[in-house]
C-alpha positions as a Markdown table, in Angstrom:
| # | Residue | x | y | z |
|---|---|---|---|---|
| 1 | Met | -28.8 | 16.2 | 29.1 |
| 2 | Ile | -25.3 | 14.6 | 28.5 |
| 3 | Lys | -22.8 | 17.5 | 28.6 |
| 4 | Asn | -19.6 | 15.6 | 27.8 |
| 5 | Val | -18.1 | 17.4 | 24.8 |
| 6 | Lys | -16.3 | 14.2 | 23.7 |
| 7 | Val | -19.6 | 12.3 | 23.5 |
| 8 | Thr | -21.1 | 15.2 | 21.5 |
| 9 | Ser | -18.0 | 15.2 | 19.2 |
| 10 | Thr | -18.3 | 11.5 | 18.6 |
| 11 | Ile | -22.0 | 11.8 | 17.7 |
| 12 | Leu | -21.3 | 14.7 | 15.3 |
| 13 | Ile | -18.6 | 12.6 | 13.6 |
| 14 | Ile | -20.8 | 9.6 | 13.1 |
| 15 | Ala | -23.7 | 11.8 | 12.0 |
| 16 | Gly | -21.4 | 13.4 | 9.5 |
| 17 | Ile | -20.4 | 10.1 | 8.0 |
| 18 | Phe | -24.1 | 9.1 | 7.4 |
| 19 | Ile | -24.9 | 12.5 | 6.0 |
| 20 | Ala | -22.0 | 12.5 | 3.5 |
| 21 | Ser | -22.6 | 8.9 | 2.5 |
| 22 | Asn | -25.8 | 9.9 | 0.7 |
| 23 | Leu | -23.7 | 11.8 | -1.8 |
| 24 | Tyr | -22.5 | 8.4 | -3.0 |
| 25 | Thr | -25.3 | 5.9 | -2.4 |
| 26 | Met | -26.7 | 6.1 | -5.9 |
| 27 | Leu | -23.3 | 5.4 | -7.7 |
| 28 | Pro | -23.2 | 1.6 | -7.3 |
| 29 | Val | -27.0 | 1.2 | -8.0 |
| 30 | Gln | -27.3 | 3.1 | -11.3 |
| 31 | Thr | -28.0 | 0.0 | -13.3 |
| 32 | Phe | -30.6 | -1.0 | -10.7 |
| 33 | Leu | -32.3 | 2.4 | -11.2 |
| 34 | Thr | -32.4 | 1.8 | -15.0 |
| 35 | Glu | -34.4 | -1.4 | -14.5 |
| 36 | Lys | -36.6 | -0.1 | -11.6 |
| 37 | Phe | -37.7 | 3.1 | -13.3 |
| 38 | Ser | -37.2 | 2.0 | -17.0 |
| 39 | Ile | -34.8 | 4.8 | -17.8 |
| 40 | Ser | -31.4 | 5.1 | -19.6 |
| 41 | Leu | -28.1 | 4.9 | -17.8 |
| 42 | Gln | -27.5 | 8.6 | -18.5 |
| 43 | Leu | -30.7 | 9.6 | -16.8 |
| 44 | Ser | -29.9 | 7.4 | -13.8 |
| 45 | Ser | -26.9 | 9.7 | -13.0 |
| 46 | Leu | -29.4 | 12.4 | -12.2 |
| 47 | Ala | -30.2 | 10.7 | -8.9 |
| 48 | Ser | -26.7 | 11.8 | -7.7 |
| 49 | Phe | -26.7 | 15.1 | -9.5 |
| 50 | Cys | -30.0 | 16.4 | -8.1 |
| 51 | Phe | -28.8 | 15.5 | -4.5 |
| 52 | Ile | -25.4 | 17.2 | -4.9 |
| 53 | Ile | -26.7 | 20.4 | -6.5 |
| 54 | Ser | -29.4 | 20.8 | -3.9 |
| 55 | Tyr | -26.8 | 20.0 | -1.2 |
| 56 | Ala | -24.5 | 22.7 | -2.5 |
| 57 | Phe | -27.1 | 25.4 | -2.4 |
| 58 | Gly | -28.4 | 24.2 | 0.9 |
| 59 | Leu | -24.9 | 24.8 | 2.4 |
| 60 | Leu | -25.2 | 28.4 | 1.5 |
| 61 | Cys | -28.7 | 28.8 | 2.9 |
| 62 | Phe | -28.0 | 27.0 | 6.2 |
| 63 | Gly | -24.6 | 28.7 | 6.5 |
| 64 | Ile | -26.5 | 32.0 | 6.6 |
| 65 | Gly | -28.9 | 30.4 | 9.1 |
| 66 | Thr | -26.1 | 29.6 | 11.5 |
| 67 | Asp | -25.4 | 33.3 | 11.9 |
| 68 | Leu | -29.1 | 34.0 | 12.4 |
| 69 | Phe | -30.4 | 31.1 | 14.5 |
| 70 | Asn | -29.2 | 28.7 | 17.2 |
| 71 | Glu | -27.0 | 25.9 | 15.9 |
| 72 | Arg | -28.8 | 23.3 | 18.0 |
| 73 | Thr | -32.1 | 24.2 | 16.5 |
| 74 | Ile | -30.8 | 23.9 | 12.9 |
| 75 | Leu | -29.1 | 20.6 | 13.6 |
| 76 | Leu | -32.2 | 19.0 | 15.3 |
| 77 | Ile | -34.8 | 20.3 | 12.8 |
| 78 | Gly | -32.7 | 19.5 | 9.8 |
| 79 | Met | -31.9 | 16.0 | 11.0 |
| 80 | Leu | -35.6 | 15.3 | 11.8 |
| 81 | Ile | -36.9 | 16.5 | 8.5 |
| 82 | Leu | -34.1 | 14.6 | 6.7 |
| 83 | Ser | -35.2 | 11.4 | 8.5 |
| 84 | Ile | -38.8 | 11.9 | 7.4 |
| 85 | Val | -37.9 | 12.8 | 3.8 |
| 86 | Thr | -35.6 | 9.8 | 3.5 |
| 87 | Tyr | -38.2 | 7.5 | 4.8 |
| 88 | Ser | -40.8 | 8.9 | 2.3 |
| 89 | Ile | -38.5 | 8.2 | -0.7 |
| 90 | Ser | -39.0 | 4.5 | -0.1 |
| 91 | Phe | -42.6 | 4.8 | -1.3 |
| 92 | Val | -41.8 | 6.6 | -4.6 |
| 93 | Asn | -42.3 | 4.8 | -7.9 |
| 94 | Asp | -42.1 | 7.6 | -10.4 |
| 95 | Tyr | -38.6 | 8.7 | -11.4 |
| 96 | Gly | -39.5 | 12.4 | -11.6 |
| 97 | Val | -40.9 | 12.4 | -8.1 |
| 98 | Phe | -37.8 | 10.4 | -7.0 |
| 99 | Leu | -35.5 | 13.1 | -8.4 |
| 100 | Phe | -37.6 | 15.8 | -6.7 |
| 101 | Ser | -37.4 | 13.9 | -3.4 |
| 102 | Arg | -33.6 | 13.4 | -3.7 |
| 103 | Ser | -33.3 | 17.2 | -4.2 |
| 104 | Ile | -35.3 | 17.9 | -1.0 |
| 105 | Gln | -33.2 | 15.3 | 0.8 |
| 106 | Gly | -30.0 | 16.9 | -0.4 |
| 107 | Phe | -31.1 | 20.4 | 0.7 |
| 108 | Phe | -31.9 | 19.3 | 4.2 |
| 109 | Ala | -28.8 | 17.1 | 4.4 |
| 110 | Ala | -26.9 | 20.4 | 4.0 |
| 111 | Ser | -28.2 | 21.7 | 7.3 |
| 112 | Phe | -25.6 | 19.5 | 9.1 |
| 113 | Ala | -22.2 | 20.7 | 8.1 |
| 114 | Pro | -22.4 | 24.5 | 8.6 |
| 115 | Ala | -24.3 | 24.2 | 11.9 |
| 116 | Ala | -22.0 | 21.4 | 13.1 |
| 117 | Phe | -18.8 | 23.4 | 12.4 |
| 118 | Ser | -20.2 | 26.6 | 13.8 |
| 119 | Tyr | -21.2 | 24.6 | 17.0 |
| 120 | Ile | -17.7 | 23.1 | 17.3 |
| 121 | Phe | -16.1 | 26.6 | 17.0 |
| 122 | Lys | -18.4 | 27.9 | 19.6 |
| 123 | Tyr | -18.4 | 25.2 | 22.3 |
| 124 | Phe | -15.2 | 23.2 | 21.7 |
| 125 | Gln | -11.7 | 24.4 | 22.5 |
| 126 | Gly | -8.1 | 23.4 | 21.8 |
| 127 | Lys | -7.4 | 19.9 | 20.8 |
| 128 | Thr | -11.0 | 18.8 | 21.0 |
| 129 | Gln | -12.0 | 21.5 | 18.4 |
| 130 | Thr | -9.2 | 20.6 | 16.0 |
| 131 | Met | -9.6 | 16.9 | 16.3 |
| 132 | Ser | -13.4 | 17.1 | 15.9 |
| 133 | Ile | -13.1 | 19.2 | 12.7 |
| 134 | Ala | -10.4 | 16.8 | 11.4 |
| 135 | Leu | -12.4 | 13.7 | 12.1 |
| 136 | Ile | -15.7 | 15.1 | 10.7 |
| 137 | Asn | -13.9 | 15.9 | 7.4 |
| 138 | Thr | -12.1 | 12.6 | 7.5 |
| 139 | Gly | -15.5 | 11.0 | 7.9 |
| 140 | Phe | -16.6 | 12.9 | 4.7 |
| 141 | Leu | -13.7 | 11.3 | 2.9 |
| 142 | Phe | -14.5 | 7.8 | 4.4 |
| 143 | Ala | -18.1 | 8.2 | 3.3 |
| 144 | Gly | -17.1 | 8.1 | -0.3 |
| 145 | Ile | -16.3 | 4.4 | 0.1 |
| 146 | Phe | -18.7 | 3.6 | 3.0 |
| 147 | Gly | -21.7 | 5.1 | 1.2 |
| 148 | Gln | -21.2 | 2.9 | -1.9 |
| 149 | Ile | -20.5 | -0.2 | 0.1 |
| 150 | Ile | -23.6 | 0.2 | 2.4 |
| 151 | Ala | -25.9 | 1.1 | -0.6 |
| 152 | Ala | -24.8 | -1.9 | -2.6 |
| 153 | Tyr | -25.3 | -4.1 | 0.5 |
| 154 | Phe | -28.9 | -3.0 | 1.2 |
| 155 | Val | -30.1 | -2.8 | -2.4 |
| 156 | Phe | -28.6 | -6.1 | -3.7 |
| 157 | Ser | -28.9 | -8.1 | -0.5 |
| 158 | His | -32.3 | -6.9 | 0.6 |
| 159 | Ser | -34.3 | -4.3 | -1.4 |
| 160 | Phe | -34.1 | -0.8 | -2.7 |
| 161 | Gln | -36.6 | 0.4 | -0.1 |
| 162 | Thr | -34.4 | -1.0 | 2.7 |
| 163 | Leu | -31.7 | 1.5 | 1.8 |
| 164 | Phe | -34.0 | 4.4 | 2.7 |
| 165 | Tyr | -35.5 | 2.7 | 5.7 |
| 166 | Ala | -32.0 | 2.2 | 7.1 |
| 167 | Phe | -30.8 | 5.7 | 6.5 |
| 168 | Ser | -34.0 | 7.2 | 7.8 |
| 169 | Gly | -33.4 | 5.1 | 11.0 |
| 170 | Phe | -29.8 | 6.3 | 11.2 |
| 171 | Tyr | -30.8 | 9.9 | 10.9 |
| 172 | Phe | -33.6 | 9.5 | 13.6 |
| 173 | Ile | -31.1 | 7.9 | 16.0 |
| 174 | Cys | -28.7 | 10.8 | 15.4 |
| 175 | Phe | -31.6 | 13.3 | 16.0 |
| 176 | Val | -32.3 | 11.7 | 19.4 |
| 177 | Leu | -28.6 | 11.6 | 20.4 |
| 178 | Leu | -28.1 | 15.2 | 19.3 |
| 179 | Tyr | -31.2 | 16.2 | 21.3 |
| 180 | Leu | -29.7 | 14.7 | 24.4 |
| 181 | Thr | -26.2 | 16.1 | 24.0 |
| 182 | Leu | -26.2 | 19.5 | 22.3 |
| 183 | Ala | -26.0 | 22.5 | 24.6 |
| 184 | Lys | -29.0 | 24.8 | 24.9 |
| 185 | Glu | -28.4 | 28.5 | 24.4 |
| 186 | Glu | -30.3 | 31.3 | 22.9 |
| 187 | Lys | -28.9 | 32.7 | 19.7 |
| 188 | Thr | -28.6 | 36.5 | 19.2 |
| 189 | Thr | -30.2 | 37.2 | 15.9 |
| 190 | Thr | -28.1 | 39.0 | 13.4 |
| 191 | Ala | -29.6 | 41.5 | 11.0 |
| 192 | Ser | -30.6 | 39.7 | 7.8 |
| 193 | Thr | -30.4 | 42.5 | 5.4 |
| 194 | Asn | -28.1 | 42.4 | 2.3 |
| 195 | Leu | -27.1 | 38.8 | 3.0 |
| 196 | Leu | -26.0 | 38.2 | -0.6 |
| 197 | Arg | -23.8 | 41.3 | -0.5 |
| 198 | Tyr | -22.4 | 40.1 | 2.8 |
| 199 | Ile | -21.3 | 36.8 | 1.2 |
| 200 | Val | -19.8 | 38.6 | -1.8 |
| 201 | Thr | -17.9 | 40.8 | 0.7 |
| 202 | Leu | -16.5 | 37.6 | 2.4 |
| 203 | Ile | -15.4 | 36.3 | -1.0 |
| 204 | Arg | -13.6 | 39.5 | -1.7 |
| 205 | Tyr | -11.7 | 39.5 | 1.6 |
| 206 | Ser | -8.2 | 38.6 | 0.5 |
| 207 | Pro | -7.3 | 35.9 | 3.2 |
| 208 | Leu | -10.7 | 34.1 | 2.7 |
| 209 | Gln | -10.4 | 34.4 | -1.0 |
| 210 | Lys | -7.1 | 32.5 | -0.9 |
| 211 | Leu | -8.6 | 29.8 | 1.3 |
| 212 | Tyr | -11.7 | 29.5 | -0.9 |
| 213 | Ile | -9.5 | 29.0 | -4.0 |
| 214 | Thr | -7.6 | 26.3 | -2.1 |
| 215 | Ala | -10.8 | 24.6 | -0.9 |
| 216 | Phe | -12.2 | 24.5 | -4.4 |
| 217 | Phe | -9.3 | 22.3 | -5.7 |
| 218 | Leu | -9.2 | 19.8 | -2.7 |
| 219 | Leu | -12.1 | 17.5 | -3.6 |
| 220 | Phe | -11.8 | 18.6 | -7.2 |
| 221 | Thr | -8.5 | 16.8 | -7.3 |
| 222 | Val | -9.8 | 13.6 | -5.6 |
| 223 | Met | -12.8 | 13.4 | -8.0 |
| 224 | Leu | -10.6 | 14.2 | -11.1 |
| 225 | Phe | -8.0 | 11.6 | -10.2 |
| 226 | Tyr | -10.3 | 8.7 | -9.4 |
| 227 | Gly | -12.7 | 9.5 | -12.3 |
| 228 | Gly | -9.8 | 9.9 | -14.8 |
| 229 | Phe | -8.1 | 6.7 | -13.6 |
| 230 | Glu | -11.3 | 4.7 | -14.0 |
| 231 | Leu | -11.8 | 6.0 | -17.6 |
| 232 | Tyr | -8.1 | 5.4 | -18.3 |
| 233 | Leu | -8.5 | 1.7 | -17.4 |
| 234 | Val | -11.7 | 1.3 | -19.5 |
| 235 | Lys | -10.4 | 3.1 | -22.6 |
| 236 | Asn | -6.9 | 1.6 | -22.6 |
| 237 | Gly | -7.8 | -1.9 | -21.4 |
| 238 | Glu | -4.8 | -1.8 | -19.0 |
| 239 | Ser | -4.3 | -4.8 | -16.8 |
| 240 | Phe | -4.4 | -3.8 | -13.2 |
| 241 | Pro | -4.0 | -6.1 | -10.2 |
| 242 | Phe | -6.7 | -4.4 | -8.1 |
| 243 | Ser | -10.4 | -3.5 | -8.7 |
| 244 | Leu | -11.1 | 0.3 | -8.5 |
| 245 | Gln | -12.9 | -0.3 | -5.2 |
| 246 | Val | -9.9 | -2.0 | -3.7 |
| 247 | Phe | -7.7 | 0.7 | -5.1 |
| 248 | Arg | -9.8 | 3.4 | -3.3 |
| 249 | Ile | -9.8 | 1.4 | -0.1 |
| 250 | Ile | -6.0 | 1.2 | -0.2 |
| 251 | Gly | -5.9 | 4.9 | -0.7 |
| 252 | Leu | -7.8 | 5.4 | 2.6 |
| 253 | Ile | -4.6 | 4.4 | 4.4 |
| 254 | Gly | -3.9 | 8.1 | 3.8 |
| 255 | Ile | -6.6 | 9.0 | 6.4 |
| 256 | Val | -4.2 | 8.1 | 9.2 |
| 257 | Pro | -2.6 | 11.6 | 9.4 |
| 258 | Ala | -6.0 | 13.1 | 10.2 |
| 259 | Phe | -5.8 | 11.5 | 13.7 |
| 260 | Phe | -2.7 | 13.6 | 14.4 |
| 261 | Ala | -4.1 | 16.9 | 13.0 |
| 262 | Ser | -4.6 | 18.5 | 16.4 |
| 263 | Arg | -1.0 | 17.7 | 17.5 |
| 264 | Leu | 0.4 | 19.0 | 14.2 |
| 265 | Glu | -1.7 | 22.1 | 14.4 |
| 266 | Ala | -0.7 | 22.8 | 18.0 |
| 267 | Lys | 3.0 | 22.3 | 17.2 |
| 268 | Tyr | 3.3 | 24.0 | 13.8 |
| 269 | Gly | 0.2 | 26.1 | 13.3 |
| 270 | Ala | -2.6 | 25.6 | 10.8 |
| 271 | Lys | -1.0 | 27.6 | 8.0 |
| 272 | Asp | 2.3 | 25.6 | 8.1 |
| 273 | Val | 0.4 | 22.3 | 8.3 |
| 274 | Leu | -1.7 | 23.4 | 5.3 |
| 275 | Leu | 1.4 | 24.4 | 3.4 |
| 276 | Tyr | 3.3 | 21.2 | 3.9 |
| 277 | Ser | 0.2 | 19.1 | 3.1 |
| 278 | Leu | -0.1 | 20.8 | -0.3 |
| 279 | Ile | 3.6 | 20.1 | -0.9 |
| 280 | Leu | 2.9 | 16.4 | 0.1 |
| 281 | Met | 0.2 | 16.3 | -2.7 |
| 282 | Thr | 2.7 | 17.6 | -5.2 |
| 283 | Ile | 5.3 | 15.1 | -4.3 |
| 284 | Gly | 2.8 | 12.3 | -4.5 |
| 285 | Phe | 2.1 | 13.0 | -8.2 |
| 286 | Ile | 5.7 | 13.3 | -9.3 |
| 287 | Phe | 6.3 | 9.6 | -9.2 |
| 288 | Pro | 3.6 | 8.5 | -11.8 |
| 289 | Leu | 4.8 | 11.3 | -14.0 |
| 290 | Ile | 8.3 | 9.6 | -14.0 |
| 291 | Thr | 6.9 | 6.1 | -14.5 |
| 292 | Leu | 3.2 | 5.2 | -14.7 |
| 293 | Asn | 2.4 | 1.8 | -13.1 |
| 294 | Glu | 0.1 | 0.4 | -10.4 |
| 295 | Trp | 2.6 | 1.1 | -7.6 |
| 296 | Thr | 3.3 | 4.7 | -8.4 |
| 297 | Leu | -0.5 | 5.2 | -8.7 |
| 298 | Ile | -1.1 | 3.6 | -5.3 |
| 299 | Phe | 1.6 | 5.9 | -3.9 |
| 300 | Ser | -0.1 | 8.9 | -5.4 |
| 301 | Ser | -3.5 | 7.8 | -4.1 |
| 302 | Ile | -2.3 | 7.4 | -0.5 |
| 303 | Phe | -0.4 | 10.7 | -0.6 |
| 304 | Met | -3.5 | 12.5 | -2.1 |
| 305 | Ile | -5.8 | 11.2 | 0.7 |
| 306 | Ala | -3.2 | 12.0 | 3.3 |
| 307 | Ser | -2.8 | 15.5 | 2.0 |
| 308 | Thr | -6.6 | 16.0 | 1.8 |
| 309 | Ser | -7.2 | 14.6 | 5.3 |
| 310 | Leu | -5.0 | 17.4 | 6.7 |
| 311 | Thr | -5.7 | 20.3 | 4.3 |
| 312 | Ile | -9.5 | 20.2 | 4.7 |
| 313 | Pro | -9.5 | 20.7 | 8.6 |
| 314 | Met | -6.7 | 23.2 | 8.3 |
| 315 | Val | -8.6 | 25.3 | 5.8 |
| 316 | Ile | -11.7 | 25.2 | 8.0 |
| 317 | Leu | -9.6 | 26.3 | 11.0 |
| 318 | Leu | -8.1 | 29.2 | 9.1 |
| 319 | Val | -11.5 | 30.2 | 7.7 |
| 320 | Gly | -12.9 | 30.3 | 11.2 |
| 321 | Lys | -10.0 | 32.4 | 12.4 |
| 322 | Cys | -10.2 | 34.9 | 9.5 |
| 323 | Ala | -14.0 | 35.2 | 9.5 |
| 324 | Ala | -14.3 | 35.9 | 13.3 |
| 325 | Ser | -18.0 | 36.5 | 14.1 |
| 326 | Ala | -19.0 | 35.6 | 10.5 |
| 327 | Lys | -17.9 | 32.0 | 10.9 |
| 328 | Gly | -21.2 | 30.4 | 9.9 |
| 329 | Arg | -21.5 | 32.3 | 6.6 |
| 330 | Ala | -17.8 | 32.0 | 5.8 |
| 331 | Ile | -17.8 | 28.2 | 6.4 |
| 332 | Ser | -20.9 | 27.8 | 4.3 |
| 333 | Val | -19.2 | 29.5 | 1.4 |
| 334 | Tyr | -16.1 | 27.3 | 2.0 |
| 335 | Ser | -18.4 | 24.2 | 1.9 |
| 336 | Phe | -20.1 | 25.4 | -1.3 |
| 337 | Met | -16.7 | 25.9 | -2.9 |
| 338 | Leu | -15.4 | 22.5 | -1.8 |
| 339 | Leu | -18.5 | 20.7 | -3.1 |
| 340 | Thr | -18.6 | 22.7 | -6.3 |
| 341 | Gly | -15.0 | 21.8 | -7.0 |
| 342 | Ala | -15.9 | 18.1 | -6.5 |
| 343 | Ser | -18.7 | 18.3 | -9.0 |
| 344 | Ile | -16.7 | 20.0 | -11.6 |
| 345 | Gly | -13.8 | 17.6 | -11.1 |
| 346 | Ser | -16.0 | 14.6 | -11.7 |
| 347 | Val | -17.2 | 16.1 | -15.0 |
| 348 | Leu | -13.8 | 17.2 | -16.3 |
| 349 | Ala | -12.4 | 13.7 | -15.7 |
| 350 | Ala | -14.2 | 12.5 | -18.8 |
| 351 | Phe | -12.6 | 15.1 | -21.0 |
| 352 | Ile | -8.9 | 15.3 | -19.9 |
| 353 | Pro | -6.4 | 12.5 | -20.7 |
| 354 | Phe | -5.2 | 10.8 | -17.6 |
| 355 | His | -1.5 | 11.8 | -18.1 |
| 356 | Phe | -2.5 | 15.4 | -18.3 |
| 357 | Ile | -4.6 | 15.0 | -15.2 |
| 358 | Leu | -1.5 | 13.8 | -13.3 |
| 359 | Leu | 0.7 | 16.6 | -14.7 |
| 360 | Gly | -2.1 | 19.2 | -14.1 |
| 361 | Ile | -2.5 | 18.2 | -10.4 |
| 362 | Ala | 1.2 | 18.5 | -9.7 |
| 363 | Ile | 1.3 | 22.0 | -11.3 |
| 364 | Leu | -1.9 | 23.1 | -9.7 |
| 365 | Phe | -0.7 | 22.3 | -6.2 |
| 366 | Ile | 2.6 | 24.1 | -6.8 |
| 367 | Gly | 0.4 | 27.1 | -7.5 |
| 368 | Leu | -1.7 | 26.5 | -4.3 |
| 369 | Val | 1.5 | 26.3 | -2.3 |
| 370 | Tyr | 2.4 | 29.8 | -3.5 |
| 371 | Ile | -1.1 | 31.1 | -2.7 |
| 372 | Val | -1.1 | 29.8 | 0.8 |
| 373 | Lys | 2.5 | 31.1 | 1.4 |
| 374 | Met | 1.1 | 34.6 | 0.7 |
| 375 | Leu | -1.8 | 34.1 | 3.1 |
| 376 | Lys | -1.9 | 36.5 | 6.1 |
| 377 | Val | -4.1 | 35.4 | 9.0 |
| 378 | Asn | -3.1 | 38.0 | 11.6 |
| 379 | Asn | -6.2 | 40.2 | 11.0 |
| 380 | Ser | -9.7 | 38.9 | 11.2 |
| 381 | Tyr | -12.5 | 39.8 | 8.8 |
| 382 | Gly | -14.5 | 42.9 | 9.8 |
């Protein structure tokens, strides 16, 4: 067995990118789905919806599992089943069965994040822990672009089936590498009674409550901004010197601060880094409110991703500190809130005028700054 924690960390980061990419793989191929399955464009969006909803509920289930079972077992079994299910989807020709298969795929894809974060908290220390959390979450942001690019490549350059062959292969390789690198240790089983009540208790715990509220609005903002901007261009026919895909790629420049997350956390503390990252988001959206053009929007996009690339790992670190021995369940609730916010943000983008989206984000993050400022992390849950 390879016991180098840096090797394990690298494998977890890469695996996280391929897991998160499946949240976005159906977006660039929706028109292809309408032709393949003879369905409407509206129905084709269910291919993403079914995966995301199942993924969200899977996060809760597997989050509970990390407190009951060994993280290594969850990661390995989940990755192996995910590889098999993904491969089997390539043979599906009925859209109803396809949606069911995507739901199963989403559920088992959710086994990764709670177990991976719990494993990192347990076995990694100091800078390695902070950097691993930051890069896994940065990988989740990167996957929003990577997933669409790789899906379009396989589907339009090869075939629809090739997309699932490839991802199944990726997941099986990750399974083998995780088998070789993850530490073996028996898990002390926690009593499984009143799990729902336990989760509700976590949500009611004041420090975690503030962190969950913050988590809800992180990817909510990203989906709301990009969704609203795309509809703004379509409805207003505005000339823009970049395609939306290029605009998003430029925004990924903002990922750079994530590579310094461990240094920033070590020097200033997770709460202060989170606080100033939220302020950074607010500043980024002031400029397009003053004058709306392509450059102020690019500025906002870069600041938004920079802020998100730091706020997400800091929130996870703080959740881990506040939850103490209940990390697995606490992080699963965090993940559920994060993804639920992303889903709601993508829906609301179609109903809120873009100018109000910009104003709303700026005001929202001023409110989050106040909430985080009131956060006390001295005492752990329980």
